[in-house]
C-alpha positions in Angstrom: 82.4 117.4 117.8 81.6 117.3 114.1 82.5 114.1 112.2 84.9 116.0 110.0 86.8 117.2 113.0 87.0 113.7 114.4 88.3 112.4 111.0 90.9 115.1 110.8 92.1 114.5 114.4 92.3 110.8 113.8 94.3 111.3 110.6 96.7 113.8 112.1 97.3 111.7 115.2 98.6 109.0 112.9 100.7 111.5 111.0 98.8 110.7 107.8 98.3 113.3 105.1 95.4 113.6 102.8 97.7 112.4 100.1 98.5 109.3 102.2 94.7 108.5 102.6 94.3 109.0 98.9 97.0 106.5 98.1 95.9 104.0 100.7 92.4 104.1 99.3 93.9 102.9 96.0 92.9 106.3 94.6 89.2 105.9 95.3 89.1 109.0 97.5 90.6 112.2 96.1 92.4 114.6 98.4 89.9 117.3 97.5 87.0 115.0 98.4 88.7 114.1 101.7 89.2 117.8 102.5 85.6 118.6 101.8 84.5 115.7 104.1 86.8 117.0 106.9 85.5 120.5 106.5 81.9 119.3 106.6 81.0 120.4 103.1 80.4 116.9 101.8 78.9 113.9 103.5 80.7 110.7 102.7 78.9 107.7 101.3 78.7 104.4 103.3 81.5 103.0 101.1 83.7 106.0 101.7 83.1 105.8 105.4 84.3 102.1 105.4 87.4 103.0 103.4 88.3 105.9 105.7 87.7 104.0 108.9 89.8 101.0 107.6 92.7 103.3 106.7 92.6 105.2 110.0 91.9 102.0 112.0 89.0 103.7 113.8 85.5 102.2 113.9 83.0 104.1 111.6 80.7 104.9 114.5 83.5 106.7 116.3 84.4 108.8 113.3 81.0 109.6 111.8 78.4 109.7 114.6 77.9 112.9 116.6 
């Protein structure tokens, strides 16, 4: 499964919207950037991976490794 798909499934399973992730990231990750990451268009930086995994409470390796 693609990392973007894992990310989207984790987010949806927590009933968290892209806007929620944006707000919980203290506005460091825009909704458009998050959407591009989920669709596999953009590869997140290491810092973005840490932020996303912290918000979704899922280890980075579970979200971003194939």
